[in-house]
N, C-alpha and C positions, 0 to 999 in steps of 0.2 A: 421385666426390667427395661425392655425397649420402650415401652409406653412411658415409664418413669423418666427415662432419659429424654424422650421427645418433649414431655411436659416441662421438664426442668429447663431444657434449652429454650423453649418458647417463652417461658417466664423470664429467663435471664435476658433474652433479646427484647422483651417487652419493656423491661426496666433498664434501658440501655445506659442511661447516665449513671445510675446507681451501680450497675454491674461494672461499668468502665472504671469508676473511681475506686471501688473496692478491689477490683482485679488489678488495677495499676499499683495500688499499695501492696498487695500480695506479691506481685511480680518484682517490685523494687526490693522488697525485703528478701525474697528468694534469691535475687541476683546478688544482693549484698552478702548473703550467707555463702553462696558458691564462691564469690570473690575472696571472702575471708578464709574459707577452707583451702582455696588454691594458694593463698599467701602463706597460710600455716604449713601446707605441704611443701611449698618452696623453701621456707625456713628449715624444715626438717631435712629436705634434700641437701641444702647448703651445709647443715651441720654434719650430715653423714659424709659429704664430700670433703669438708674440712678435716674431720676426724680421721678419715681413712687416707688422707693425702699428707697432711702436715704432721699430725700428732700420733697416729696409731695405725696398727693393722686391725683386721677384724678381731683377732685374738693376739695378745702380747705376753711374752715371757720376759719380764724385766728382772733386774737384779739390784740389790742395795748392799753395799759393803761398808763395814764399820771396823776401823782399826781400834777404836775405843768406843765405849758405850755412848759418849757424847758427840761423836763425829759420824757422818754418813755421807756416802757418795753414790750416785746412780751408776754403779759399775757391775758388770756381769763378766766374770772370768770364764775362761775356756768356752768362748762363744761358739767355736766350731763344734764342740762336743754337744752343746745344748741344741744347736741347729740340727745336728744329725738325729738326736733323740726326737725332736719335734717332727722331723721329716718321717721318721719311722712310725711314730704314734699318730700322726695326722696325715694319712695318705691322700685325703681329699684336698689338701692344701694346694692352691694354684701357684703361689709364690711365697717364699720365705726369705726375708732379708733381715739385717740387723743395723741398728743405728746407735751412734755414740752421742750422748748429750753432755753439754758443758754449760758453764755460766761465766760470761766474760764481758768486758767493756769493749765496744767498738769505738775507735777514735779516728776522726778525720781532721782535716785542716780547719774545719768550721765548727765542729762540735763533737759530742760523744754521747753514748747511751749504753745502758746495760741490755744484754740480750742473751738468749740461749742458743749458741751455735750448735747445729746438729750435724754430726759427721756421717756421711753416707758413702756408699760405693756406687759411683755413677753407672758403672757397668751393670749393676743389678737393679738400679732404680729407674728403669725406663718408664715404668708406670707413673711414678711420681713426677718425673720431668715432663712427661706428656700431658699431665693434668695442670701443671703450672702454665700461666699465660703471661707473656711479656706485657709490661705496663706501658701506657703512653707516656712519653717523656714529660709532657706538661703536667702529669699527675704528681711528679716529684721534683721537677726542676723549673724554676721561674723562667719564663720565656720559651719553654719547650713547646714542641708542636705535637702533631698526631703520630709522629714516628714512634715505632716500638723497637728501639735498638737493643742489642744484646743477643747472646746465644747460650742457652742453658747447657749445651754440650761442652762448652769450654770449661765447665766445672771439673771435668776430668783432667784438665791441664793443671800442673802444680801451681799453687799460689793464687787460686781464684776463689771467689765467693759469690753466692747468690743472695741478694737482699730483696726485701719487699718494699713497695712504694712508700709506705709510711716511714720506714727506716731511712731510705734514701733521701726523703724530703727533710727529715730531721737532721741528718748528717750533712745535707747539701752536697751530695755526691751523685754521680751518674755512672753509666757504663764506661769502663776504662780508667776510672779514678782509683786512687790508692787509699786503703784504710788499714788501720792496725788493730789487731785483736790482742787484748791484754787479759790474761787469766791467771788465777792463783791455783797452783797444783794442790793435790791432796795433802802433801807434806808441808804446805805453807810457802813454797817458793813462788815467785811471780815470773811468768814467761810471757813473751809476746812474739807475734809473727805478722809480717806484712802481706796483704792480699790485694788483688786487683778485682774490681767489680766486674764479673762476667756478664751479669744480667740483672735486671730489676723486674720482679714479678708483681702482678696485680695482688692487692691485699685480699685476704680471704677471711676477714674477721679480726677480732681483737687479739687473738694469739699470734697472728703473723707479725704483730708489732714487736714481738720478742723472739722471733725465730729467724735464723739465717742458716743457709746450707753451705757447708764446706766438705771437703773429702774427709773420710774417716781417718786417713793417714795424717792429715794436717792436724786434727785434734789430738791424735796419739802423740805427735811430735810436741805439741804445746804442753800437754798434761803429763808427758813422760810415762805413759801407761804401757802395759804389755801389748804387743801387736794383736794378740788374740782376746783382747778385752773390748767389750762393748757395753751398752746400757740396756738395750732392749732388742729382743728378737720378735719381729713382726710377722704374723701369719695371715695371709690373705686367702680366703676360702672361695670355692666356686659358688657357695650359697651363703650369703650373709646371715640368713635366718638360723644357721646352725652354730652360731657363735657360743651360745650358752652350753650346748652339747659338747663342743670341743673343749671349752674351758673346764667343764666338769671332768672330762676325760684326762686332761693334763694334770689337774689337781690330784687326781687319783694315782697316776702312773709316775709322776716325777719324783715323789718321795722314794719310790723303789729304786731309783738311780742314785740315791744318797743325798738328795737335795732337801733342804728345809724351806718350807713355803710359808710366807706371811699370811695371816688371816685376810680373807678377801675384803677389800674396801672399795666401794664405788667412788673413786677419786683419782684425778690425774697424778702422775708421779711427783710433780713439783709441789703438790700439797702435802704429800707423804714425807718429803724431805724435811719439812718443818716439824713433823710429828715424831719421826723415828728416833731423833736424838734423846727422846724421853724414855725410850725402851732400853732395858738392861740386857744387851746381848752384843756379841762381836762376831766378825766373820761375814760370810755371804748368806743371804737369804733371797729366795726368788719371790717375785711379785707377779701374779697372774691377773690380767685384766682383759676386758673387752673394749671395743671402740666406744661403747656407751659410757663405760667408766671413765675413759680418758677425756670424754667430752661432757661429763656430768656437770661441770661448772657452767655450761651453756644452757642447761635445762631451764634456768630462770627466764631466759628469753621466750621460749615456747610457752612456759607456764603463764608469764605475764601477758603474752599476746592472746592466749586462749582465754584468760580471765577477762580481758578487755572485750574480746569478741563475744563471749558469752553474755556479758552484761549488756552490750549494745543490742544483740539480737533479742535478748529477753525483754528489754524495754520496748523494742519495736513490735515484738510478738504480742505484748500486753496491749499495745495500742490497736493492733490488728484484731485481736480477740474482742476488744470492746466494740470496735467498728462492726465486726461480723454479727455480734449479738444484737446490737442496736438495729442493724439492717434487717436481720431476720425477724425481729419483733415488728418492725415496720411492715415487712412483707406479710407476716401473719395477720396483722391488723387490717391491711388493705384487702387481704384475700379471705377475710372472715366469712363473707357470704359464699365464696366459692367452696370453702371448707364445709360450711353447713349444707350446701347443695350436694356435695360429694358424699357426705355422711348420710344424707337423707335418702340417696339412691342406693345405699348399701355398701359404700366403701368403709372398710374397717379401720380402726385406729392405727394398726400397724402399717397399713398402706399409706395413710396420711403422713405418718411419721417418715416412712421411706421416701415419700414424694419430696418432702422438704429437705431431708438429709441428702438425697440425690442431687438436688439443686445446689446445695452448699458444696458437696464434694466435687461436683462437676466444675464449679467456679474455682475451687481450690486447686484441682488438678490442672486445669487449663492455665490459670495464672501462674502457678509455681513452675510448671513446665516451661512456659515462655520466659519467666524470670531466670530460671536455672540456666537455660540455654544462652540467654543474654549475658549472664554473669560469667559463664564459661568462655564465651567468645571474647568478652572484654579482657579476662585474665590471660587467655592465649595470645591475644593481640599485643598486650603490654609486655608479655614475656618475649614474644618474637621481636618486639622493638628494642629490647635490651637497653632500656633507659639507664643512663649513668646516674649513680647516686653521688651527689656532690658533698653531702655532709659526712664528715669523718665519724661522728657519733652514730649516724644511721648505718654506715658501712660496718662499723664494729658490731652493731646489734644484728643486722641482716646477714652478716658473714659473707658479703659479696660486694663488688663494686657496681653491680647492675641489679635492677629489680628482677627477681626470679619468682614466677608464679607457676604452679603446676596443677592445672585443672584436669579433672578426669570425669568419666561417666559416673563413677561412684559418688562424686560430690553432687552431681546434678540429681541423681536418683535419691540421694539422702535428702536434699532440699525438697524435692517433689513429695517424698513420703512424709516428711515432717510437716510441711505446710498443708498438705491435703488432710492429714489426720487432725491437725490443729483446727482447720476450717470446719471439719465435720463435728469435732467435739464442741466447738464454739456455737454451732447451730443446733446442738442436741436439745438444749433446754427450750428454746423457742419452738422447736419442732414438736417437743413433747406437749407444750402448751396447746399447740394447734391440734394435735391428735386427741387431746382430752376434751375438746369442746363438745358440748351437747348440740346435736343438729338443730334442735328447736331454738336454742339460744343464739346460735350462729345466724340462722335465717332471720330471726327477729332483729338482730343487729343491723341487717341490711334494710329491712322494711321500716 
């Protein structure tokens, strides 16, 4: 094998220009693949961060209550009892909190919009508040600067609300301004309450356009619900990989406590609100979901990105394969005499085949390794730069205000393996042609 590597290296160095051009093409495609993998991983990370911050726990025990078959509200009665059951049955849970969801109109002096205010207990939601980031004032207020005013901890004070930048921009409000929340109760009455903007958080994707945070007590006062009523109990685990296991366990044990559970559906709660009025039942039913279910409406982003990436890489790979095949045919033609001499002095067909394949594999390995490392370095550099995304549409799709890429050694190794194998397979047919040459024919070709 050492001899094969030495011969392959010398042949690659001898055809420097050809080696450089083909190697550069391989490197660029490998770098692009690693970059796209890092971007896809960044999208996935953003989706997990969004889902487990704004919309969901790792596992959720939600509730839907129907006074009549045609009406439904995301309400879970006896929240403290459900939390105790979950705490008992899921000992590996790190944190258990509950949140109350509503649907209301936010009204300011300059505009209004519909949103889903989420009631939380600030004393229990330290993890949530620590993951939110204050938005720069210029992102939501004309003439604003780089300052990031506001204080998330003020939410604990009565009459305060946390908005996201897209909402503040639409309502033309900032920290310290007043807004009114107007909501219709379950029994058809309309209630309202005034709030002061405690802070404006950076957007985290499309759903933060319709999410605002107030205290749970504030929503209870608006909707006139029982103090022990919530919408969803959120369970955060020490290992996110155990979500399906915990979900299955709760689906099995909760009926033994007298609860009726809805059939599992991989959809967020707000989509189910539109469907449940068509079902003929009344009372309370539990809905068990994972963070992936609550963020399932975002999967189209990853699917579309993966599809575009696959098409792009496939086209580039096809071009590379054609280039490698042509190059190897040229190499075989130029070295016909060498092949004939080697066969005449006793080199077998397998060794001739191995010689040409080693040359191709060495080129593929070196070029893809270099390209993979360059792609990873570029992705890491752009991630560290935290470049701001100016387009509202791009922020919605990328679920972040900044470009996030997550390159890893796994991505580089995948690119190296893929392109090394592709290079070897592309060179296989020309190498077989070289190995099947008859020594006499090859030598006569030179003479």
